[in-house]
C-alpha positions as CSV (number, residue, x, y, z in Angstrom):
1,M,112.3,-101.1,218.9
2,D,109.6,-98.5,219.0
3,I,109.8,-96.1,216.1
4,G,109.3,-93.0,218.3
5,E,112.2,-94.2,220.5
6,M,114.4,-94.8,217.4
7,L,113.9,-91.3,216.1
8,T,115.8,-89.8,219.1
9,R,119.5,-89.2,219.1
10,D,120.3,-92.2,221.3
11,G,117.8,-94.4,219.6
12,M,119.2,-93.7,216.1
13,R,122.8,-94.1,217.5
14,D,121.9,-97.5,218.9
15,F,120.1,-98.6,215.8
16,T,123.0,-97.6,213.4
17,S,125.6,-99.1,215.7
18,D,123.8,-102.5,215.8
19,Q,123.4,-102.4,212.0
20,R,127.0,-101.4,211.4
21,D,128.3,-104.1,213.6
22,T,126.1,-106.7,211.9
23,Y,127.2,-105.6,208.4
24,V,130.9,-105.6,209.4
25,N,130.7,-109.0,210.9
26,D,128.8,-110.4,207.9
27,A,131.4,-108.9,205.6
28,T,134.2,-110.5,207.6
29,E,132.5,-113.9,207.5
30,I,131.8,-113.6,203.7
31,R,135.5,-112.7,203.0
32,Q,136.6,-115.8,204.9
33,L,134.1,-117.9,203.0
34,G,135.4,-116.4,199.8
35,L,138.9,-117.4,200.6
36,I,137.7,-121.0,201.3
37,F,135.7,-121.1,198.1
38,K,138.7,-119.9,196.1
39,A,140.9,-122.5,197.6
40,R,138.5,-125.4,197.2
41,I,137.3,-124.5,193.7
42,G,140.9,-123.9,192.6
43,Q,141.8,-127.4,193.7
44,T,138.8,-129.1,192.2
45,R,139.3,-130.5,188.7
46,I,136.4,-131.2,186.4
47,D,136.6,-133.6,183.5
48,G,137.9,-131.8,180.4
49,D,139.7,-129.0,182.2
50,K,142.7,-127.4,180.6
51,P,145.6,-126.2,182.8
52,W,144.6,-123.2,185.0
53,S,140.9,-123.7,184.3
54,A,140.2,-124.4,187.9
55,K,142.1,-121.4,189.1
56,R,140.2,-119.2,186.6
57,R,136.9,-120.6,187.8
58,A,137.9,-120.0,191.4
59,H,138.9,-116.4,190.6
60,K,135.5,-115.7,189.0
61,V,133.6,-117.1,191.9
62,G,135.8,-115.4,194.4
63,R,135.4,-112.1,192.7
64,R,131.6,-112.3,193.2
65,V,132.1,-113.2,196.9
66,D,134.5,-110.3,197.4
67,E,131.9,-107.9,195.7
68,V,129.3,-109.0,198.3
69,A,131.7,-108.4,201.1
70,R,132.5,-104.9,199.7
71,L,128.9,-104.1,199.4
72,L,128.3,-105.1,203.0
73,E,131.2,-102.9,204.1
74,R,129.7,-100.0,202.1
75,A,126.4,-100.7,203.7
76,A,128.0,-100.4,207.1
77,A,129.6,-97.0,206.1
78,K,126.2,-95.8,204.8
79,V,124.5,-96.8,208.1
80,E,127.1,-94.8,210.0
81,A,126.5,-91.9,207.6
82,L,122.8,-92.2,208.3
83,D,123.3,-91.4,211.9
84,A,125.4,-88.3,211.2
85,T,123.0,-87.1,208.5
86,Y,119.9,-87.7,210.7
87,G,121.6,-85.8,213.6
88,S,122.6,-82.7,211.4
89,E,119.5,-82.6,209.1
90,V,116.7,-83.4,211.6
91,L,117.8,-83.1,215.2
92,D,120.1,-80.1,214.9
93,L,118.0,-78.2,212.4
94,P,115.9,-76.1,214.8
95,E,119.0,-74.9,216.6
96,R,120.8,-74.0,213.4
97,R,117.7,-72.1,212.1
98,A,117.5,-70.2,215.4
99,K,121.2,-69.2,215.2
100,A,120.8,-68.1,211.5
101,L,117.7,-66.1,212.4
102,A,119.6,-64.4,215.3
103,R,122.5,-63.6,212.9
104,K,120.1,-62.2,210.4
105,Q,118.4,-60.0,212.9
106,Q,121.8,-58.8,214.2
107,R,122.8,-57.8,210.6
108,R,119.5,-56.0,210.2
109,D,120.0,-54.1,213.5
110,A,123.6,-53.2,212.4
111,R,122.3,-51.9,209.1
112,E,119.6,-49.9,210.8
113,L,122.1,-48.4,213.2
114,T,124.4,-47.5,210.3
115,R,121.5,-45.9,208.4
116,R,120.6,-43.8,211.4
117,K,124.2,-42.6,211.9
118,A,124.4,-41.7,208.2
119,Q,121.2,-39.8,208.4
120,A,122.3,-37.9,211.5
121,L,125.6,-37.1,210.0
122,T,124.1,-35.9,206.8
123,G,121.6,-33.7,208.6
124,R,124.3,-32.2,210.8
125,T,126.5,-31.5,207.7
126,L,123.7,-29.9,205.8
127,A,122.8,-27.7,208.8
128,E,126.5,-26.6,209.2
129,S,126.8,-25.8,205.5
130,A,123.5,-23.9,205.5
131,A,124.7,-21.9,208.5
132,G,127.9,-21.2,206.7
133,L,126.1,-20.0,203.5
134,A,123.6,-17.8,205.3
135,A,126.1,-15.5,207.0
136,D,124.9,-12.9,209.4
137,P,124.6,-9.6,207.5
138,R,125.7,-7.6,210.6
139,T,129.1,-9.3,210.7
140,E,129.6,-8.9,206.9
141,K,129.7,-5.1,207.2
142,N,132.2,-5.1,209.9
143,Q,134.6,-7.4,208.2
144,A,137.0,-6.1,205.7
145,A,138.5,-8.3,203.1
146,P,142.2,-8.9,203.8
147,P,144.4,-7.4,201.0
148,M,145.8,-9.8,198.5
149,P,149.5,-10.2,198.8
150,Q,151.5,-8.9,195.8
151,S,153.5,-11.6,194.1
152,P,156.9,-10.8,192.5
153,P,157.0,-10.8,188.7
154,P,157.7,-14.2,187.3
155,V,161.3,-15.1,186.4
156,Y,161.5,-17.2,183.3
157,V,164.3,-19.6,183.1
158,H,165.1,-21.5,179.9
159,P,164.8,-25.3,180.5
160,H,168.2,-26.0,179.0
161,G,170.0,-23.3,180.9
162,F,170.3,-20.9,178.0
163,Q,170.1,-17.2,178.8
164,Q,168.6,-14.5,176.7
165,P,171.2,-12.5,174.8
166,P,172.5,-9.6,176.9
167,T,171.1,-6.2,176.3
168,G,172.7,-2.8,176.6
169,A,172.0,-0.1,179.0
170,F,168.7,0.9,177.4
171,G,167.6,-2.6,176.5
172,E,169.2,-2.5,173.0
173,P,170.8,-5.7,171.9
174,L,174.6,-5.8,172.0
175,E,176.8,-6.2,169.0
176,D,178.1,-9.4,167.7
177,I,180.5,-11.4,170.0
178,T,183.4,-10.7,167.7
179,S,183.3,-7.0,168.5
180,Y,184.2,-7.9,172.1
181,F,187.3,-9.8,171.0
182,A,188.4,-7.6,168.2
183,N,191.6,-6.4,169.9
184,D,192.6,-10.0,170.8
185,F,191.9,-11.5,167.4
186,P,192.4,-9.0,164.6
187,E,192.0,-11.5,161.9
188,A,188.4,-12.3,163.0
189,R,187.2,-9.1,161.3
């Protein structure tokens, strides 16, 4: 396959699909061979073997064969990931950059518009406040200040509800409370 053709989206997809299928088929065949190896080696006795020695040997060999099959399956997954990574990092990159640049320009435009609105609002507010501070002297002479309303004198109320002691007619304090009940309770004197 031509390298230029392979570096297109369809070319990379075809290449990775072929490689993935090859690795998956090889892994399947090696797993089957591993099962056969385990069975044959587990049944083969060598002079001087102890019980279960053949099974242990079969397990050791089979573990290596299974590892090769696992590595081939991982290679198939990596080849599949290669297609996705190539598509997102190489083929889709110009489009993503253009979108990011457009979003960035849109944010700049929005900030500039906000800045202009803020400047216009500040200018208008300053003009209004300056107009309010520099009042027309002709209108000041004609306007009279409204009279301030008279407020009633404050009434002080004790927070606990107590009242001041009652005073007499001329503001003199009254006598002791026992003087009011002197006729009712003569022994109180």
